[in-house]
C-alpha positions in Angstrom: -80.7 -12.7 8.2 -77.3 -14.6 6.6 -77.2 -18.0 5.3 -74.6 -20.7 6.2 -73.0 -20.3 2.6 -73.0 -16.4 3.3 -71.1 -16.9 6.5 -68.6 -19.3 5.5 -67.9 -17.0 2.5 -67.6 -13.9 4.7 -65.0 -16.1 7.0 -62.9 -17.2 4.2 -62.6 -13.5 2.9 -61.6 -12.7 6.4 -59.1 -15.5 7.0 -57.4 -14.3 3.5 -57.0 -10.8 4.3 -55.4 -11.7 8.0 -53.3 -13.7 6.2 -52.0 -11.2 3.3 -51.9 -8.7 6.0 -49.6 -11.6 7.9 -47.4 -11.9 5.3 -46.8 -8.5 4.7 -45.9 -8.3 8.3 -43.1 -10.9 8.0 -41.6 -9.4 4.8 -38.6 -7.2 5.8 -38.7 -3.5 5.2 -35.5 -3.5 2.9 -37.5 -6.2 0.7 -40.0 -4.1 0.4 -38.3 -1.1 -0.8 -35.8 -2.9 -2.7 -36.5 -0.9 -5.6 -35.2 2.6 -3.9 -31.7 0.6 -3.3 -29.5 2.5 -3.2 -31.0 5.9 -2.7 -27.7 7.4 -1.7 -23.9 6.7 -1.7 -22.9 2.9 -0.8 -19.3 3.6 1.7 -16.8 0.8 0.8 -13.6 0.5 3.3 -10.6 -0.4 2.1 -8.3 -0.8 5.0 -4.9 0.3 3.5 -3.5 3.6 2.5 -4.3 5.6 -0.7 -2.4 4.8 -3.7 -1.4 0.6 -2.7 -2.4 -2.4 -4.4 -5.1 -3.2 -2.5 -6.6 0.6 -2.8 -6.4 0.2 -6.8 -8.0 -3.3 -6.8 -10.6 -1.6 -4.5 -11.5 1.4 -6.5 -11.5 -0.8 -9.6 -14.3 -3.5 -7.8 -16.8 -0.1 -6.5 -16.4 1.7 -9.8 -17.6 -1.6 -11.5 -20.2 -2.4 -9.1 -21.5 0.8 -8.9 -22.7 0.4 -12.6 -24.0 -2.8 -12.0 -26.2 -1.5 -8.9 -27.2 2.2 -10.6 -25.4 3.4 -7.5 -22.5 5.6 -6.2 -20.1 3.5 -4.1 -17.1 5.2 -2.8 -14.0 3.7 -1.3 -12.8 4.9 2.1 -9.4 4.2 3.0 -8.7 3.3 6.6 -5.3 1.9 7.4 -4.0 0.6 10.3 -3.7 -2.2 12.8 -3.0 -5.2 10.4 -6.1 -4.2 7.7 -9.1 -4.6 10.4 -10.4 -1.2 10.5 -13.0 -2.1 8.0 -14.0 -5.1 9.7 -14.2 -2.9 13.5 -16.4 -0.5 11.8 -18.6 -3.2 10.2 -19.6 -4.0 14.2 -20.7 -0.6 14.8 -22.7 -0.3 11.4 -25.9 -0.5 10.4 -26.9 -3.4 8.4 -28.8 -1.6 5.8 -26.4 -1.8 2.6 -24.8 1.5 2.6 -21.4 0.3 4.8 -19.3 -2.2 3.3 -15.8 -3.4 3.8 -12.8 -5.2 2.2 -12.2 -8.6 4.3 -8.6 -9.3 4.3 -7.3 -12.8 5.9 -5.7 -10.7 8.5 -9.1 -10.4 10.2 -9.4 -14.0 10.5 -5.9 -13.9 12.2 -5.8 -10.7 14.7 -8.4 -11.7 17.1 -6.3 -14.4 18.3 -3.5 -12.2 19.0 -5.1 -9.2 20.7 -8.1 -8.0 21.9 -10.5 -7.1 18.5 -13.3 -4.7 18.7 -15.3 -7.4 16.3 -15.7 -11.0 15.9 -15.4 -12.2 12.1 -18.3 -15.0 12.4 -20.4 -13.2 14.9 -20.3 -9.6 13.5 -20.0 -10.0 9.9 -22.2 -10.6 6.8 -19.3 -12.6 4.1 -21.4 -11.2 1.0 -18.7 -12.6 -1.7 -15.4 -13.1 -2.3 -13.6 -12.2 -5.6 -9.9 -12.4 -5.4 -6.3 -12.6 -3.7 -3.3 -11.7 -3.1 0.5 -13.4 -4.7 3.2 -12.6 -2.0 6.7 -12.6 -2.2 9.8 -11.8 -0.6 12.2 -8.8 -2.3 15.3 -7.3 -1.5 17.3 -4.0 -2.5 19.1 -5.0 -5.5 22.5 -3.9 -3.6 21.8 -6.9 -0.7 24.6 -9.0 -0.1 22.1 -12.1 -1.1 20.7 -12.5 -4.6 18.5 -15.7 -3.6 16.4 -17.2 -0.6 19.0 -19.7 0.2 22.2 -17.1 0.1 19.8 -14.6 2.5 18.6 -17.7 4.9 22.9 -18.3 4.6 23.6 -14.4 6.0 21.1 -14.3 8.7 22.4 -17.6 10.2 26.1 -16.0 9.9 24.7 -12.7 11.4 22.0 -13.7 14.1 19.6 -10.6 14.5 20.9 -8.2 11.9 18.4 -9.1 9.1 15.6 -6.5 9.0 12.3 -7.0 7.0 9.3 -4.3 6.5 5.8 -5.6 5.8 2.4 -4.1 6.0 1.7 -4.8 9.6 1.7 -6.9 12.5 -0.2 -9.9 12.2 -0.7 -9.3 8.4 -0.3 -12.5 5.8 3.2 -10.8 4.6 4.4 -10.6 8.4 3.4 -13.8 9.8 4.4 -15.7 6.8 7.9 -14.6 7.0 8.0 -15.6 10.7 6.2 -19.1 10.1 9.4 -19.1 7.1 12.3 -17.8 9.7 11.0 -20.5 12.3 11.2 -23.4 9.7 14.7 -21.7 8.2 15.9 -21.5 12.3 17.0 -17.7 11.2 16.7 -14.5 13.8 15.0 -11.5 11.5 13.8 -8.2 12.6 10.7 -7.0 11.4 9.5 -3.8 11.0 5.8 -3.1 10.1 4.3 -0.4 8.0 0.6 0.4 7.2 0.3 -0.9 3.9 2.5 -1.3 0.6 2.3 2.4 -0.1 4.5 3.0 2.6 6.4 0.0 2.3 7.6 0.6 -1.4 9.0 4.0 -0.6 11.3 2.3 2.7 12.7 -0.1 1.1 13.4 2.0 -2.1 15.1 4.7 -0.1 17.5 2.0 1.2 15.7 2.3 5.0 14.7 -1.6 5.0 17.2 -4.3 3.2 14.1 -6.8 2.4 10.0 -6.1 1.8 7.2 -9.1 2.1 4.2 -7.7 0.7 2.1 -8.0 -2.3 3.4 -8.0 -6.5 3.3 -3.8 -6.4 7.1 -4.6 -6.4 7.0 -6.1 -9.5 8.0 -3.1 -11.6 10.6 -2.2 -9.6 11.8 -5.4 -9.9 11.6 -5.3 -13.7 13.5 -2.0 -13.2 16.4 -3.7 -11.4 16.1 -1.7 -8.4 14.8 -5.0 -6.5 15.7 -8.4 -6.7 12.4 -10.9 -6.3 13.9 -13.9 -3.2 11.1 -16.2 -3.3 7.1 -15.7 -3.8 4.8 -17.7 -1.4 2.0 -19.6 -3.5 1.9 -23.1 -4.0 3.2 -22.5 -7.6 5.8 -20.2 -9.4 4.2 -17.0 -10.0 3.4 -16.4 -13.9 5.1 -12.8 -13.7 8.7 -14.2 -12.7 8.5 -18.0 -13.7 12.2 -18.8 -12.8 12.1 -17.4 -9.4 11.4 -20.3 -7.0 8.7 -20.8 -4.1 9.6 -20.6 -0.5 8.1 -24.3 -0.5 10.4 -25.6 -3.2 13.4 -23.6 -2.0 13.1 -26.0 0.9 10.9 -24.7 3.7 7.7 -25.8 3.6 5.5 -22.1 3.8 2.4 -21.4 1.7 0.7 -18.3 1.3 -2.2 -17.3 -0.2 -4.5 -15.2 0.6 -8.6 -15.0 -0.6 -10.5 -11.5 0.1 -14.1 -10.2 -0.7 -16.4 -7.8 0.5 -18.4 -8.0 3.6 -20.7 -6.0 5.8 -22.4 -5.6 9.1 -24.3 -8.7 10.8 -28.0 -9.3 10.1 -28.1 -7.7 6.5 -31.1 -9.1 4.9 -31.0 -12.1 2.7 -32.3 -10.0 -0.1 -30.0 -7.1 0.2 -27.0 -9.3 0.3 -27.9 -11.3 -2.6 -28.2 -7.5 -4.7 -24.9 -6.7 -3.3 -23.3 -10.4 -4.4 -24.8 -10.3 -7.8 -23.3 -6.7 -8.6 -20.0 -7.5 -7.3 -20.0 -10.9 -9.1 -20.3 -9.5 -12.3 -17.7 -7.3 -11.6 -15.5 -10.6 -12.7 -16.6 -10.0 -15.9 -15.8 -6.4 -16.7 -12.3 -6.3 -18.7 -11.3 -3.5 -16.8 -11.3 -5.3 -13.4 -9.9 -8.2 -15.0 -7.1 -5.9 -16.1 -6.4 -4.1 -12.6 -6.2 -7.9 -11.3 -3.6 -8.6 -14.1 -1.9 -5.5 -13.4 -0.9 -7.0 -9.6 -1.0 -10.8 -10.4 -3.8 -11.4 -8.5 -6.2 -14.0 -9.3 -10.1 -14.3 -9.7 -11.5 -16.5 -6.5 -14.9 -16.2 -6.5 -16.9 -17.7 -3.5 -20.6 -17.4 -3.0 -22.2 -15.8 -0.1 -22.6 -19.7 1.3 -18.9 -20.6 0.4 -17.7 -17.5 1.8 -19.3 -17.9 5.1 -18.0 -21.3 5.6 -14.3 -20.3 4.1 -14.4 -17.8 6.9 -15.3 -20.1 9.8 -12.6 -22.8 8.7 -10.4 -19.8 8.0 -10.7 -18.6 11.6 -10.0 -22.1 13.2 -6.9 -22.5 11.1 -5.3 -19.0 12.2 -6.0 -19.7 15.4 -3.7 -22.9 15.3 -0.7 -21.1 13.6 -0.6 -18.4 16.1 -0.5 -20.8 18.5 2.2 -22.3 16.8 3.9 -19.6 16.6 3.4 -18.0 19.9 4.2 -21.3 21.1 7.9 -20.2 19.4 7.9 -17.2 20.5 8.1 -15.7 16.9 5.3 -12.9 17.8 
């Protein structure tokens, strides 16, 4: 017959085993197997054509993060729909860490303009913000205007006859110029392309007189093929300190575009941390920093919480911008 002491000891052992089993039950399957991640290739979507500045930068991040993870990340190009195809893919992907995408600013804007297959807040995990674009307005060297003010005067004298190319409807290079045109009270015809890899040949080939894009135009400005009319940041670009911003030229338009890495919703927090730490480490990689410098892209780091908060605020702010432009019938 068991004594009271033996009974209590056995009961404590049963309770202890039950507690251990309960704890194991609430640990996620991924956390229990995290030492095996990544066990296969990770796909990272660059929602732009191969060969453009965004593609080159994303490949630099992928190569560096692969070393940090001890696995392999491949970049998959899915251009079109204003850079939103990566976010659309995440809405259908498993949250297992093998499907990732670049998150450009357009994913917070286009859902306010047209029906999208994703919600940028509910359907995505914002893992880490890494960098951002520098935007500018460049013209062919033989265009009849050499400055932004001259271009505005020319556009007013020739309403509807000045066109410009950009990297896709609803992208920042599109809407930033539409907002500028609204404030300058001029009519510009916009021509969308799938990305900078298509936009540059168009202007260099004489198909469009002006381009709105990122700093892939830099070597062509230096080569004397393009003339940089203005940049769109808060401050002048360090590559062209003599070129004014749109704002200091007289029209209060500023456009800066942070971007980072995201995945599907419901990703395990432990997995998110592993990916966050790997991509954050890329910002210490000299090869990555050299690539960013090549395109004059600054380091813009936000951790997971900061990036998620930024996404919510930006989604709301973009709605206000779209409503304003729609009211002015500019989009």
